[in-house]
N, C-alpha and C positions, 0 to 999 in steps of 0.2 A: 503583799501580793501583786497587786494594781501596779506597782513600778516594775514586776517582772513581765505581766501579761502586755502592758502599751510597745513597748519593746517587740517584743514578739509578735505584735497586731502588725506593726510598721515593715517588721523584716518578710511576713506574710505579702502584704499589702506590694511592696517592692518587687518581691518577686514575680509575684501575680500581674504585674506591668511590664516586667523587663519578657515575660514569657511571651504576653499580646504583642507586644511590640516584634520580638521577634518572628510571631508568625504572619502579622502584620508585612513584615521585611522577606517572609520568605517568597521566594521564586514559586510561581504557581507550575504546576506540569505543561508545558508544551506553549510556555508564552512566550518564547523564543527557538531560534532553528536550532534541533539537534541531530546530529549525524551519525547512523549506524552503519558499520561494515561488519560484514560475514559471508557465510556460505548459501550458495540458493543450488538446489538439487531438484531438476526438474523432469518429470518423465511423461513421455507423449505416446499417446496411443493412434496408432496411424490409421484409416480409414479409407477407402475406396467404394464410389458409388456401381453397384451391381445391378445394371438395367432389365438383366433375365427378373431378378428375384424382387427389385424395388428396394433394397435393402443395401445397406453401407457394410461391406466387407472386412474384417479387421484384416490389416498386411504387417504389422510388425510394431513392436513397443521399443522405444528408446530411452535411454536415462544419461542425462547432462549434469555437471558439477562444474560450477566456476561462483565466484567471487560477485559479491552487490554492494551496491553503495545505497542506503536507504537512509531518506530523508523525511523527518517528521517536524512539523512547523505548524504554526498556528493557524487556521482556518483563512481560507484565501476570501476577499473582501475585494466586490469591484461594482461603483456606480450605486451603493446602499445596498448590494446585496452579497450575503456572505454563505460561505458552505458552511451547511449544517451539519457535517460531522465536528468531534470533540478535536479533530487536529487534520491536517492535510497531508496527506500519505504521497511519497513517491518512491518509487525503487527501479534502481538502475543498473544493468549487470555493468563489471568493470572493463567495458570491451578492449582486449590488448590484440583479437585477431581483424579487428576492421567490424563495421555495424552489422553487417550482415552475417551474425554468427548462429548458426542452428541450435535451439534449445534456448536461447535469450528470452526472457519475456519482461516487459516494461510496464510498470502499474502509477496511474495515478488518479488520485480520487479529485480532483478538478484541477482545472489550468483556465489559465485566462488569456483570452485569442483577441489579435486585433482584426476588424473585418471592416467593409467598405465606412461603416456608420460609426466606429468607433473601438471600444473595446469591452468582452463581453464575457462572463463568466460560465463555464462549462463544468456541470457536477456529473463525475460518471458513477461514484461509489456512494451507498451511505451504507453506514456500521456506527455502532453503538459502543461506548469504552465504558465498562462497570467494573471498576475497582481497577485490576490491569487488564482484563478480559474484555476482546474485541470480536465482535459478530457481526456480519454485513455482508452485503450483496453489491454486484454490477446491476444498476437498474438503468442506467443508458450506456450506450456505445457513439453513439453520434456519429455514428459512420454516414446518416443521411445529411449532415453538416459538412461531410468528409473532414472531420475534426477528430478523429478516433485517435486513440492517448493509447489506450490498453492493447499489446499486441502481442502474439505469440511469435517468435522467429521459427518455423520448420521447413522442411522440403517439400516441394512440389514437384510433380512431374509435369515438363514443361517440353511437349517435343519429344519425348523418351529421354529429355535432361534433366536432372536433381537438381534442381536449382532452390537458395534458400530463400524464403520470401515473409512477408509480415502479415499476420493473421488477425485480424480484430476480434477480438473477443466478445461472445456473444453475451446477451443479458442475463442473467440469472447464475453468474459465476457467482461463487462464496469465499467468505474471508473469515477465517476464524485464529485465535491465540493468545498473543499475551504482549503488552508492549508497556514495558517498565522505564525506571529512570535512566537503567546503564544496559539493559538488555533488551530483546524482542525476539518472538519464534511468532511466524506465523504461518499459515497454511492457507493456501489459494488452489480451487481446484473449478475446473469449468470446461469448457471448448471453443474451437473458434466458430465464426458466424456461418462457416460452411459444414461445420458439423464434424467436418474429416478426421479432426486433431484434437482428441481429447486429452487433457492435461492434470497433472496435480503438480503443486510447489511448496517444496518446503523451506523457509528461510530460518535461520539462526544470525542472528547479530549482537555485536557489543557496541556501547556507545563509543566513538571514536574521541580518545582523549587529546 
């Protein structure tokens, strides 16, 4: 009976060793850049200030649909300071009709900027990832530093002419959804810093092979 037990023990030991070795060599989530491609649907509710009531009057709601590229990479680090999020997130429209296209939305969780005294890390979003569930808020827009990077492209009335302009997102915007290894679904909601453009954004994308 002992002759059977020892070979079986060795087999189990080798199997456990190989399993641990595979786990050690397994790639950790988001340890390298991943690129997702998918569709983005943005809804913007436009308002204007009414001086007689002191309230914002609703003008119209418009919906936009276009393709976007989403980059997920390790948290950014600069001079010993590391982004606090579980990964760095960048969302960019696949711009086909020029930079200034109505309905586009640009999202950056943090960026590194070159300034007069060197390079600095600016973080905009704070979010957590529990399993594949992401939840967070836009805590800084860095408009004061002229470094706004989370932008909503929407129309504005300039001397009676509608022109597409970039509007910095106001702090308090929210992000939720799921982020997996092969697909993601993000829901972002908020308003422009001037409060006259309130939006929702739904992104569904798959890992680019």
